[in-house]
N, CA, C, O and the ligand as a Tripos MOL2 file, in Angstrom:
@<TRIPOS>MOLECULE
protein
  273   271    69     0     0
PROTEIN
NO_CHARGES

@<TRIPOS>ATOM
      1 N         -89.3940   83.5340   25.3630 N.3       1 MET1
      2 CA        -88.9510   84.8540   24.8030 C.3       1 MET1
      3 C         -90.0860   85.8220   24.8190 C.2       1 MET1
      4 O         -91.2360   85.4260   24.6290 O.2       1 MET1
      5 N         -89.8080   87.0680   25.0380 N.am      2 GLY2
      6 CA        -90.7390   88.0410   24.7320 C.3       2 GLY2
      7 C         -91.0500   89.0550   25.7190 C.2       2 GLY2
      8 O         -90.1490   89.4980   26.4320 O.2       2 GLY2
      9 N         -92.2210   89.4540   25.8240 N.am      3 ARG3
     10 CA        -92.6610   90.4950   26.8970 C.3       3 ARG3
     11 C         -92.9620   89.8080   28.1060 C.2       3 ARG3
     12 O         -93.0810   88.5890   28.2260 O.2       3 ARG3
     13 N         -93.0910   90.7660   29.0920 N.am      4 VAL4
     14 CA        -93.1860   90.3290   30.4970 C.3       4 VAL4
     15 C         -94.4370   91.0260   31.0910 C.2       4 VAL4
     16 O         -94.6210   92.1790   30.7020 O.2       4 VAL4
     17 N         -95.1980   90.5810   31.8460 N.am      5 ALA5
     18 CA        -96.2900   91.1100   32.4470 C.3       5 ALA5
     19 C         -95.8040   92.2220   33.4970 C.2       5 ALA5
     20 O         -94.7470   92.0570   34.1060 O.2       5 ALA5
     21 N         -96.5460   93.2790   33.6800 N.am      6 LYS6
     22 CA        -96.2020   94.3000   34.6690 C.3       6 LYS6
     23 C         -95.9430   93.7840   35.9360 C.2       6 LYS6
     24 O         -96.5060   92.7190   36.1880 O.2       6 LYS6
     25 N         -95.1730   94.3120   36.8690 N.am      7 GLY7
     26 CA        -94.9580   93.9490   38.2120 C.3       7 GLY7
     27 C         -93.8800   92.7850   38.3080 C.2       7 GLY7
     28 O         -93.5620   92.4170   39.4380 O.2       7 GLY7
     29 N         -93.3390   92.2240   37.2850 N.am      8 VAL8
     30 CA        -92.3500   91.1420   37.4630 C.3       8 VAL8
     31 C         -91.0450   91.7360   37.5740 C.2       8 VAL8
     32 O         -90.6380   92.6050   36.8030 O.2       8 VAL8
     33 N         -90.3440   91.2260   38.6090 N.am      9 LYS9
     34 CA        -89.0360   91.9470   38.9850 C.3       9 LYS9
     35 C         -87.8460   91.2410   38.0920 C.2       9 LYS9
     36 O         -87.9580   90.0970   37.6510 O.2       9 LYS9
     37 N         -86.7320   92.0450   37.8920 N.am     10 CYS10
     38 CA        -85.6420   91.5080   37.2990 C.3      10 CYS10
     39 C         -85.0750   90.3150   38.0880 C.2      10 CYS10
     40 O         -85.2000   90.2830   39.3120 O.2      10 CYS10
     41 N         -84.4320   89.2990   37.3850 N.am     11 SER11
     42 CA        -83.9930   88.1560   38.1080 C.3      11 SER11
     43 C         -82.6410   88.3390   38.6150 C.2      11 SER11
     44 O         -82.1850   87.5900   39.4790 O.2      11 SER11
     45 N         -81.9800   89.3100   38.1120 N.am     12 VAL12
     46 CA        -80.4810   89.4480   38.4650 C.3      12 VAL12
     47 C         -80.4970   89.7840   39.9680 C.2      12 VAL12
     48 O         -81.2740   90.6150   40.4380 O.2      12 VAL12
     49 N         -79.6200   89.1110   40.6800 N.am     13 SER13
     50 CA        -79.5590   89.3360   42.1310 C.3      13 SER13
     51 C         -79.0130   90.7890   42.3270 C.2      13 SER13
     52 O         -78.1610   91.3290   41.6210 O.2      13 SER13
     53 N         -79.6560   91.3320   43.4160 N.am     14 SER14
     54 CA        -79.4090   92.6300   43.7850 C.3      14 SER14
     55 C         -79.8490   93.6320   42.8150 C.2      14 SER14
     56 O         -79.3660   94.7630   42.8700 O.2      14 SER14
     57 N         -80.6720   93.3390   41.9820 N.am     15 CYS15
     58 CA        -81.3600   94.4360   41.0210 C.3      15 CYS15
     59 C         -82.6980   94.8600   41.4390 C.2      15 CYS15
     60 O         -82.9170   95.9540   41.9600 O.2      15 CYS15
     61 N         -83.6000   93.9580   41.1970 N.am     16 GLY16
     62 CA        -85.0110   94.4110   41.6490 C.3      16 GLY16
     63 C         -85.7380   95.3050   40.8840 C.2      16 GLY16
     64 O         -86.8520   95.7160   41.2070 O.2      16 GLY16
     65 N         -85.0040   95.6930   39.6430 N.am     17 GLY17
     66 CA        -85.7060   96.6530   38.7500 C.3      17 GLY17
     67 C         -86.9510   95.9900   38.0850 C.2      17 GLY17
     68 O         -87.1090   94.7860   38.2930 O.2      17 GLY17
     69 N         -87.8050   96.6200   37.3470 N.am     18 GLU18
     70 CA        -88.8670   96.0060   36.6600 C.3      18 GLU18
     71 C         -88.4770   95.3650   35.4520 C.2      18 GLU18
     72 O         -87.8250   95.9670   34.5980 O.2      18 GLU18
     73 N         -88.8800   94.0310   35.3090 N.am     19 ALA19
     74 CA        -88.4280   93.3100   34.2550 C.3      19 ALA19
     75 C         -89.1790   93.5940   32.8540 C.2      19 ALA19
     76 O         -90.3970   93.7570   32.9230 O.2      19 ALA19
     77 N         -88.6730   93.6550   31.8220 N.am     20 MET20
     78 CA        -89.1080   93.9470   30.5860 C.3      20 MET20
     79 C         -89.0160   92.9230   29.5310 C.2      20 MET20
     80 O         -89.7030   92.9530   28.5100 O.2      20 MET20
     81 N         -88.0230   91.8880   29.8480 N.am     21 ARG21
     82 CA        -87.7980   90.7780   28.9190 C.3      21 ARG21
     83 C         -87.6150   89.5230   29.6820 C.2      21 ARG21
     84 O         -87.0150   89.4700   30.7560 O.2      21 ARG21
     85 N         -88.2220   88.3950   29.0090 N.am     22 SER22
     86 CA        -88.0570   87.1230   29.5680 C.3      22 SER22
     87 C         -87.1860   86.2550   28.6270 C.2      22 SER22
     88 O         -87.4430   86.0880   27.4350 O.2      22 SER22
     89 N         -86.1590   85.7330   29.2650 N.am     23 LEU23
     90 CA        -85.2540   84.8300   28.4610 C.3      23 LEU23
     91 C         -84.8970   83.5620   29.1170 C.2      23 LEU23
     92 O         -85.1300   83.3710   30.3100 O.2      23 LEU23
     93 N         -84.3150   82.6640   28.3300 N.am     24 SER24
     94 CA        -83.8490   81.4290   28.9230 C.3      24 SER24
     95 C         -82.7360   81.7800   29.9970 C.2      24 SER24
     96 O         -81.7820   82.4740   29.6470 O.2      24 SER24
     97 N         -82.8340   81.3370   31.2300 N.am     25 ALA25
     98 CA        -81.9370   81.7200   32.2140 C.3      25 ALA25
     99 C         -80.5700   81.1130   31.8630 C.2      25 ALA25
    100 O         -79.5620   81.7430   32.1840 O.2      25 ALA25
    101 N         -80.4630   79.9400   31.2300 N.am     26 GLU26
    102 CA        -79.3070   79.3230   30.7510 C.3      26 GLU26
    103 C         -78.4190   80.3450   29.8410 C.2      26 GLU26
    104 O         -77.2100   80.4760   30.0340 O.2      26 GLU26
    105 N         -79.0210   80.9450   28.9890 N.am     27 LYS27
    106 CA        -78.4500   81.9780   28.0720 C.3      27 LYS27
    107 C         -77.9750   83.2070   28.9230 C.2      27 LYS27
    108 O         -76.8880   83.7520   28.7320 O.2      27 LYS27
    109 N         -78.8540   83.5880   29.8540 N.am     28 VAL28
    110 CA        -78.4840   84.7770   30.4060 C.3      28 VAL28
    111 C         -77.1190   84.4690   31.3950 C.2      28 VAL28
    112 O         -76.1830   85.2640   31.4820 O.2      28 VAL28
    113 N         -77.1730   83.3730   32.0060 N.am     29 ARG29
    114 CA        -76.0710   82.9080   32.7740 C.3      29 ARG29
    115 C         -74.8570   82.7730   31.9610 C.2      29 ARG29
    116 O         -73.7680   83.0330   32.4730 O.2      29 ARG29
    117 N         -74.9540   82.3510   30.6120 N.am     30 ALA30
    118 CA        -73.8080   82.1380   29.8560 C.3      30 ALA30
    119 C         -73.2470   83.5860   29.4950 C.2      30 ALA30
    120 O         -72.0710   83.7540   29.1700 O.2      30 ALA30
    121 N         -74.1240   84.5590   29.5720 N.am     31 ALA31
    122 CA        -73.6900   85.9440   29.2060 C.3      31 ALA31
    123 C         -72.9770   86.4950   30.4130 C.2      31 ALA31
    124 O         -72.4590   87.6110   30.3550 O.2      31 ALA31
    125 N         -72.9280   85.7750   31.4800 N.am     32 GLY32
    126 CA        -72.2660   86.3540   32.7390 C.3      32 GLY32
    127 C         -73.2360   87.0170   33.6690 C.2      32 GLY32
    128 O         -72.7610   87.5960   34.6450 O.2      32 GLY32
    129 N         -74.3960   87.0080   33.5120 N.am     33 LEU33
    130 CA        -75.3180   87.6990   34.4990 C.3      33 LEU33
    131 C         -75.7490   86.7860   35.5760 C.2      33 LEU33
    132 O         -76.0760   85.6320   35.3000 O.2      33 LEU33
    133 N         -75.7700   87.2260   36.7690 N.am     34 LYS34
    134 CA        -76.2320   86.4090   37.9150 C.3      34 LYS34
    135 C         -77.7380   86.2520   38.1090 C.2      34 LYS34
    136 O         -78.3980   87.0900   38.7240 O.2      34 LYS34
    137 N         -78.2340   85.2030   37.5920 N.am     35 VAL35
    138 CA        -79.7220   85.0480   37.9040 C.3      35 VAL35
    139 C         -79.9390   83.6870   38.6750 C.2      35 VAL35
    140 O         -79.0100   82.8990   38.8470 O.2      35 VAL35
    141 N         -81.1810   83.4660   39.1120 N.am     36 GLY36
    142 CA        -81.2870   82.2780   39.9460 C.3      36 GLY36
    143 C         -81.4470   81.0010   39.1480 C.2      36 GLY36
    144 O         -81.3160   80.9850   37.9240 O.2      36 GLY36
    145 N         -81.7300   79.9410   39.8650 N.am     37 SER37
    146 CA        -81.8610   78.5720   39.1430 C.3      37 SER37
    147 C         -83.1480   78.3420   38.3300 C.2      37 SER37
    148 O         -83.3070   77.2720   37.7430 O.2      37 SER37
    149 N         -84.0330   79.2840   38.2850 N.am     38 GLU38
    150 CA        -85.1380   79.0750   37.4340 C.3      38 GLU38
    151 C         -84.8220   78.8340   36.1310 C.2      38 GLU38
    152 O         -83.6980   79.0830   35.6940 O.2      38 GLU38
    153 N         -85.8240   78.3080   35.3650 N.am     39 ARG39
    154 CA        -85.6040   78.0740   33.8860 C.3      39 ARG39
    155 C         -85.6570   79.3130   33.0250 C.2      39 ARG39
    156 O         -85.0240   79.4210   31.9750 O.2      39 ARG39
    157 N         -86.4950   80.2970   33.5570 N.am     40 ARG40
    158 CA        -86.6210   81.4510   32.8670 C.3      40 ARG40
    159 C         -85.9860   82.7750   33.7160 C.2      40 ARG40
    160 O         -86.1180   82.8400   34.9380 O.2      40 ARG40
    161 N         -85.4150   83.6280   33.0840 N.am     41 ALA41
    162 CA        -84.8470   84.7700   33.6100 C.3      41 ALA41
    163 C         -85.5470   85.9720   33.1300 C.2      41 ALA41
    164 O         -85.8860   86.0050   31.9470 O.2      41 ALA41
    165 N         -85.8020   86.9570   33.9030 N.am     42 TYR42
    166 CA        -86.4890   88.1300   33.6810 C.3      42 TYR42
    167 C         -85.5300   89.1580   33.7700 C.2      42 TYR42
    168 O         -84.8310   89.1900   34.7820 O.2      42 TYR42
    169 N         -85.3660   90.0410   32.8500 N.am     43 LEU43
    170 CA        -84.4260   91.2180   32.8800 C.3      43 LEU43
    171 C         -84.9650   92.5170   32.6960 C.2      43 LEU43
    172 O         -85.7950   92.7100   31.8070 O.2      43 LEU43
    173 N         -84.5590   93.4760   33.4820 N.am     44 CYS44
    174 CA        -84.9160   94.8200   33.3810 C.3      44 CYS44
    175 C         -84.1740   95.4050   32.1050 C.2      44 CYS44
    176 O         -83.2910   94.7860   31.5130 O.2      44 CYS44
    177 N         -84.5930   96.5640   31.7760 N.am     45 LYS45
    178 CA        -84.0310   97.3180   30.6430 C.3      45 LYS45
    179 C         -82.4810   97.2700   30.6720 C.2      45 LYS45
    180 O         -81.8200   96.9340   29.6890 O.2      45 LYS45
    181 N         -81.9750   97.6100   31.7990 N.am     46 GLU46
    182 CA        -80.4680   97.7640   31.8210 C.3      46 GLU46
    183 C         -79.7680   96.4390   31.7200 C.2      46 GLU46
    184 O         -78.7520   96.2820   31.0420 O.2      46 GLU46
    185 N         -80.3400   95.5060   32.4090 N.am     47 HIS47
    186 CA        -79.7230   94.1070   32.3630 C.3      47 HIS47
    187 C         -79.9240   93.5140   30.9680 C.2      47 HIS47
    188 O         -79.0730   92.7670   30.4850 O.2      47 HIS47
    189 N         -80.8530   93.7850   30.4300 N.am     48 TYR48
    190 CA        -81.1600   93.3680   29.0080 C.3      48 TYR48
    191 C         -80.1470   93.8300   28.0510 C.2      48 TYR48
    192 O         -79.7140   93.0930   27.1650 O.2      48 TYR48
    193 N         -79.7310   95.1470   28.2350 N.am     49 LYS49
    194 CA        -78.8100   95.8900   27.4390 C.3      49 LYS49
    195 C         -77.5040   95.2140   27.6400 C.2      49 LYS49
    196 O         -76.7850   94.9390   26.6800 O.2      49 LYS49
    197 N         -77.1510   94.9170   28.9730 N.am     50 GLU50
    198 CA        -75.8810   94.1980   29.2820 C.3      50 GLU50
    199 C         -75.6760   92.9810   28.5600 C.2      50 GLU50
    200 O         -74.6310   92.6450   28.0030 O.2      50 GLU50
    201 N         -76.9310   92.2360   28.6180 N.am     51 TYR51
    202 CA        -76.9900   90.8140   28.0760 C.3      51 TYR51
    203 C         -76.7800   90.8660   26.6060 C.2      51 TYR51
    204 O         -76.1020   89.9930   26.0630 O.2      51 TYR51
    205 N         -77.3550   91.9010   25.8800 N.am     52 LYS52
    206 CA        -77.2460   92.0460   24.3920 C.3      52 LYS52
    207 C         -75.7630   92.3210   24.1530 C.2      52 LYS52
    208 O         -75.1470   91.7070   23.2810 O.2      52 LYS52
    209 N         -75.1830   93.2580   24.9400 N.am     53 LYS53
    210 CA        -73.9030   93.6460   24.7230 C.3      53 LYS53
    211 C         -72.9580   92.4220   24.8370 C.2      53 LYS53
    212 O         -72.0710   92.2910   23.9940 O.2      53 LYS53
    213 N         -73.0860   91.6170   25.7270 N.am     54 LYS54
    214 CA        -72.1810   90.5360   26.0540 C.3      54 LYS54
    215 C         -72.2940   89.3910   25.0790 C.2      54 LYS54
    216 O         -71.2890   88.7910   24.6970 O.2      54 LYS54
    217 N         -73.5630   89.0690   24.6560 N.am     55 THR55
    218 CA        -73.8470   88.2030   23.5430 C.3      55 THR55
    219 C         -73.2550   88.6320   22.2390 C.2      55 THR55
    220 O         -72.7130   87.8450   21.4630 O.2      55 THR55
    221 N         -73.3700   89.7970   22.0520 N.am     56 LYS56
    222 CA        -72.9230   90.3420   20.7610 C.3      56 LYS56
    223 C         -71.4160   90.1930   20.7070 C.2      56 LYS56
    224 O         -70.9080   89.7610   19.6720 O.2      56 LYS56
    225 N         -70.6620   90.5200   21.7500 N.am     57 LYS57
    226 CA        -69.2420   90.3690   21.9260 C.3      57 LYS57
    227 C         -68.9030   88.9600   21.6500 C.2      57 LYS57
    228 O         -68.0220   88.7150   20.8250 O.2      57 LYS57
    229 N         -69.5840   87.9190   22.3270 N.am     58 ASP58
    230 CA        -69.3760   86.5140   22.0170 C.3      58 ASP58
    231 C         -69.4420   86.1980   20.5880 C.2      58 ASP58
    232 O         -68.5730   85.5030   20.0610 O.2      58 ASP58
    233 N         -70.4260   86.6740   19.9460 N.am     59 LYS59
    234 CA        -70.6290   86.2880   18.4830 C.3      59 LYS59
    235 C         -69.5630   86.8270   17.5890 C.2      59 LYS59
    236 O         -69.1960   86.2560   16.5610 O.2      59 LYS59
    237 N         -69.0500   88.0430   18.0680 N.am     60 GLN60
    238 CA        -67.8690   88.5720   17.4130 C.3      60 GLN60
    239 C         -66.5900   87.6830   17.5010 C.2      60 GLN60
    240 O         -65.8200   87.4080   16.5810 O.2      60 GLN60
    241 N         -66.5270   87.2870   18.8270 N.am     61 LEU61
    242 CA        -65.2950   86.3850   19.0160 C.3      61 LEU61
    243 C         -65.4010   85.1390   18.1980 C.2      61 LEU61
    244 O         -64.4220   84.6810   17.6070 O.2      61 LEU61
    245 N         -66.6380   84.5630   18.1600 N.am     62 GLU62
    246 CA        -66.6710   83.3600   17.4260 C.3      62 GLU62
    247 C         -66.4130   83.5160   15.9710 C.2      62 GLU62
    248 O         -65.7620   82.6790   15.3440 O.2      62 GLU62
    249 N         -66.9350   84.6160   15.4140 N.am     63 GLN63
    250 CA        -66.5380   84.9060   14.0780 C.3      63 GLN63
    251 C         -65.1220   85.0130   13.7090 C.2      63 GLN63
    252 O         -64.6170   84.5460   12.6880 O.2      63 GLN63
    253 N         -64.4530   85.7570   14.7530 N.am     64 TRP64
    254 CA        -62.9960   86.0740   14.5660 C.3      64 TRP64
    255 C         -62.3010   84.7360   14.7170 C.2      64 TRP64
    256 O         -61.3200   84.5140   14.0070 O.2      64 TRP64
    257 N         -62.7210   83.8290   15.5770 N.am     65 ARG65
    258 CA        -62.1190   82.5020   15.6110 C.3      65 ARG65
    259 C         -62.1790   81.7580   14.5130 C.2      65 ARG65
    260 O         -61.1990   81.1230   14.1230 O.2      65 ARG65
    261 N         -63.2700   81.7540   13.9270 N.am     66 TYR66
    262 CA        -63.7640   81.0570   12.6040 C.3      66 TYR66
    263 C         -62.8150   81.4550   11.4680 C.2      66 TYR66
    264 O         -62.3670   80.6360   10.6650 O.2      66 TYR66
    265 N         -62.5490   82.7090   11.4520 N.am     67 LYS67
    266 CA        -61.6350   83.1450   10.3210 C.3      67 LYS67
    267 C         -60.2260   82.7340   10.5180 C.2      67 LYS67
    268 O         -59.5390   82.3650    9.5650 O.2      67 LYS67
    269 N         -59.7520   82.7900   11.8000 N.am     68 ALA68
    270 CA        -58.3570   82.5700   12.0110 C.3      68 ALA68
    271 C         -57.9110   81.1800   11.8410 C.2      68 ALA68
    272 O         -56.7260   80.8870   12.0010 O.2      68 ALA68
    273 ZN        -81.9060   94.2370   36.5080 Zn       69 ZN69
@<TRIPOS>BOND
     1     1     2 1
     2     2     3 1
     3     3     4 2
     4     3     5 am
     5     5     6 1
     6     6     7 1
     7     7     8 2
     8     7     9 am
     9     9    10 1
    10    10    11 1
    11    11    12 2
    12    11    13 am
    13    13    14 1
    14    14    15 1
    15    15    16 2
    16    15    17 am
    17    17    18 1
    18    18    19 1
    19    19    20 2
    20    19    21 am
    21    21    22 1
    22    22    23 1
    23    23    24 2
    24    23    25 am
    25    25    26 1
    26    26    27 1
    27    27    28 2
    28    27    29 am
    29    29    30 1
    30    30    31 1
    31    31    32 2
    32    31    33 am
    33    33    34 1
    34    34    35 1
    35    35    36 2
    36    35    37 am
    37    37    38 1
    38    38    39 1
    39    39    40 2
    40    39    41 am
    41    41    42 1
    42    42    43 1
    43    43    44 2
    44    43    45 am
    45    45    46 1
    46    46    47 1
    47    47    48 2
    48    47    49 am
    49    49    50 1
    50    50    51 1
    51    51    52 2
    52    51    53 am
    53    53    54 1
    54    54    55 1
    55    55    56 2
    56    55    57 am
    57    57    58 1
    58    58    59 1
    59    59    60 2
    60    59    61 am
    61    61    62 1
    62    62    63 1
    63    63    64 2
    64    63    65 am
    65    65    66 1
    66    66    67 1
    67    67    68 2
    68    67    69 am
    69    69    70 1
    70    70    71 1
    71    71    72 2
    72    71    73 am
    73    73    74 1
    74    74    75 1
    75    75    76 2
    76    75    77 am
    77    77    78 1
    78    78    79 1
    79    79    80 2
    80    79    81 am
    81    81    82 1
    82    82    83 1
    83    83    84 2
    84    83    85 am
    85    85    86 1
    86    86    87 1
    87    87    88 2
    88    87    89 am
    89    89    90 1
    90    90    91 1
    91    91    92 2
    92    91    93 am
    93    93    94 1
    94    94    95 1
    95    95    96 2
    96    95    97 am
    97    97    98 1
    98    98    99 1
    99    99   100 2
   100    99   101 am
   101   101   102 1
   102   102   103 1
   103   103   104 2
   104   103   105 am
   105   105   106 1
   106   106   107 1
   107   107   108 2
   108   107   109 am
   109   109   110 1
   110   110   111 1
   111   111   112 2
   112   111   113 am
   113   113   114 1
   114   114   115 1
   115   115   116 2
   116   115   117 am
   117   117   118 1
   118   118   119 1
   119   119   120 2
   120   119   121 am
   121   121   122 1
   122   122   123 1
   123   123   124 2
   124   123   125 am
   125   125   126 1
   126   126   127 1
   127   127   128 2
   128   127   129 am
   129   129   130 1
   130   130   131 1
   131   131   132 2
   132   131   133 am
   133   133   134 1
   134   134   135 1
   135   135   136 2
   136   135   137 am
   137   137   138 1
   138   138   139 1
   139   139   140 2
   140   139   141 am
   141   141   142 1
   142   142   143 1
   143   143   144 2
   144   143   145 am
   145   145   146 1
   146   146   147 1
   147   147   148 2
   148   147   149 am
   149   149   150 1
   150   150   151 1
   151   151   152 2
   152   151   153 am
   153   153   154 1
   154   154   155 1
   155   155   156 2
   156   155   157 am
   157   157   158 1
   158   158   159 1
   159   159   160 2
   160   159   161 am
   161   161   162 1
   162   162   163 1
   163   163   164 2
   164   163   165 am
   165   165   166 1
   166   166   167 1
   167   167   168 2
   168   167   169 am
   169   169   170 1
   170   170   171 1
   171   171   172 2
   172   171   173 am
   173   173   174 1
   174   174   175 1
   175   175   176 2
   176   175   177 am
   177   177   178 1
   178   178   179 1
   179   179   180 2
   180   179   181 am
   181   181   182 1
   182   182   183 1
   183   183   184 2
   184   183   185 am
   185   185   186 1
   186   186   187 1
   187   187   188 2
   188   187   189 am
   189   189   190 1
   190   190   191 1
   191   191   192 2
   192   191   193 am
   193   193   194 1
   194   194   195 1
   195   195   196 2
   196   195   197 am
   197   197   198 1
   198   198   199 1
   199   199   200 2
   200   199   201 am
   201   201   202 1
   202   202   203 1
   203   203   204 2
   204   203   205 am
   205   205   206 1
   206   206   207 1
   207   207   208 2
   208   207   209 am
   209   209   210 1
   210   210   211 1
   211   211   212 2
   212   211   213 am
   213   213   214 1
   214   214   215 1
   215   215   216 2
   216   215   217 am
   217   217   218 1
   218   218   219 1
   219   219   220 2
   220   219   221 am
   221   221   222 1
   222   222   223 1
   223   223   224 2
   224   223   225 am
   225   225   226 1
   226   226   227 1
   227   227   228 2
   228   227   229 am
   229   229   230 1
   230   230   231 1
   231   231   232 2
   232   231   233 am
   233   233   234 1
   234   234   235 1
   235   235   236 2
   236   235   237 am
   237   237   238 1
   238   238   239 1
   239   239   240 2
   240   239   241 am
   241   241   242 1
   242   242   243 1
   243   243   244 2
   244   243   245 am
   245   245   246 1
   246   246   247 1
   247   247   248 2
   248   247   249 am
   249   249   250 1
   250   250   251 1
   251   251   252 2
   252   251   253 am
   253   253   254 1
   254   254   255 1
   255   255   256 2
   256   255   257 am
   257   257   258 1
   258   258   259 1
   259   259   260 2
   260   259   261 am
   261   261   262 1
   262   262   263 1
   263   263   264 2
   264   263   265 am
   265   265   266 1
   266   266   267 1
   267   267   268 2
   268   267   269 am
   269   269   270 1
   270   270   271 1
   271   271   272 2
@<TRIPOS>SUBSTRUCTURE
     1 MET1         2 RESIDUE 1 A MET
     2 GLY2         6 RESIDUE 1 A GLY
     3 ARG3        10 RESIDUE 1 A ARG
     4 VAL4        14 RESIDUE 1 A VAL
     5 ALA5        18 RESIDUE 1 A ALA
     6 LYS6        22 RESIDUE 1 A LYS
     7 GLY7        26 RESIDUE 1 A GLY
     8 VAL8        30 RESIDUE 1 A VAL
     9 LYS9        34 RESIDUE 1 A LYS
    10 CYS10       38 RESIDUE 1 A CYS
    11 SER11       42 RESIDUE 1 A SER
    12 VAL12       46 RESIDUE 1 A VAL
    13 SER13       50 RESIDUE 1 A SER
    14 SER14       54 RESIDUE 1 A SER
    15 CYS15       58 RESIDUE 1 A CYS
    16 GLY16       62 RESIDUE 1 A GLY
    17 GLY17       66 RESIDUE 1 A GLY
    18 GLU18       70 RESIDUE 1 A GLU
    19 ALA19       74 RESIDUE 1 A ALA
    20 MET20       78 RESIDUE 1 A MET
    21 ARG21       82 RESIDUE 1 A ARG
    22 SER22       86 RESIDUE 1 A SER
    23 LEU23       90 RESIDUE 1 A LEU
    24 SER24       94 RESIDUE 1 A SER
    25 ALA25       98 RESIDUE 1 A ALA
    26 GLU26      102 RESIDUE 1 A GLU
    27 LYS27      106 RESIDUE 1 A LYS
    28 VAL28      110 RESIDUE 1 A VAL
    29 ARG29      114 RESIDUE 1 A ARG
    30 ALA30      118 RESIDUE 1 A ALA
    31 ALA31      122 RESIDUE 1 A ALA
    32 GLY32      126 RESIDUE 1 A GLY
    33 LEU33      130 RESIDUE 1 A LEU
    34 LYS34      134 RESIDUE 1 A LYS
    35 VAL35      138 RESIDUE 1 A VAL
    36 GLY36      142 RESIDUE 1 A GLY
    37 SER37      146 RESIDUE 1 A SER
    38 GLU38      150 RESIDUE 1 A GLU
    39 ARG39      154 RESIDUE 1 A ARG
    40 ARG40      158 RESIDUE 1 A ARG
    41 ALA41      162 RESIDUE 1 A ALA
    42 TYR42      166 RESIDUE 1 A TYR
    43 LEU43      170 RESIDUE 1 A LEU
    44 CYS44      174 RESIDUE 1 A CYS
    45 LYS45      178 RESIDUE 1 A LYS
    46 GLU46      182 RESIDUE 1 A GLU
    47 HIS47      186 RESIDUE 1 A HIS
    48 TYR48      190 RESIDUE 1 A TYR
    49 LYS49      194 RESIDUE 1 A LYS
    50 GLU50      198 RESIDUE 1 A GLU
    51 TYR51      202 RESIDUE 1 A TYR
    52 LYS52      206 RESIDUE 1 A LYS
    53 LYS53      210 RESIDUE 1 A LYS
    54 LYS54      214 RESIDUE 1 A LYS
    55 THR55      218 RESIDUE 1 A THR
    56 LYS56      222 RESIDUE 1 A LYS
    57 LYS57      226 RESIDUE 1 A LYS
    58 ASP58      230 RESIDUE 1 A ASP
    59 LYS59      234 RESIDUE 1 A LYS
    60 GLN60      238 RESIDUE 1 A GLN
    61 LEU61      242 RESIDUE 1 A LEU
    62 GLU62      246 RESIDUE 1 A GLU
    63 GLN63      250 RESIDUE 1 A GLN
    64 TRP64      254 RESIDUE 1 A TRP
    65 ARG65      258 RESIDUE 1 A ARG
    66 TYR66      262 RESIDUE 1 A TYR
    67 LYS67      266 RESIDUE 1 A LYS
    68 ALA68      270 RESIDUE 1 A ALA
    69 ZN69       273 GROUP 0 **** ****
């Protein structure tokens, strides 16, 4: 987890933006983003936003299910 060195590209296929975050590829895939088979995924600002949005939604769903 954490910051990424300069010059690293986003791992999402067809993106190629400058990565700013490094995450577990497994988690990123679980959020529905298309990344390669490496163990770490690098995300640009936009895809990190998308990732956060999707994981947030999942958490809300889990909470909702728990209450029901
Ligand atoms: Zn990207």
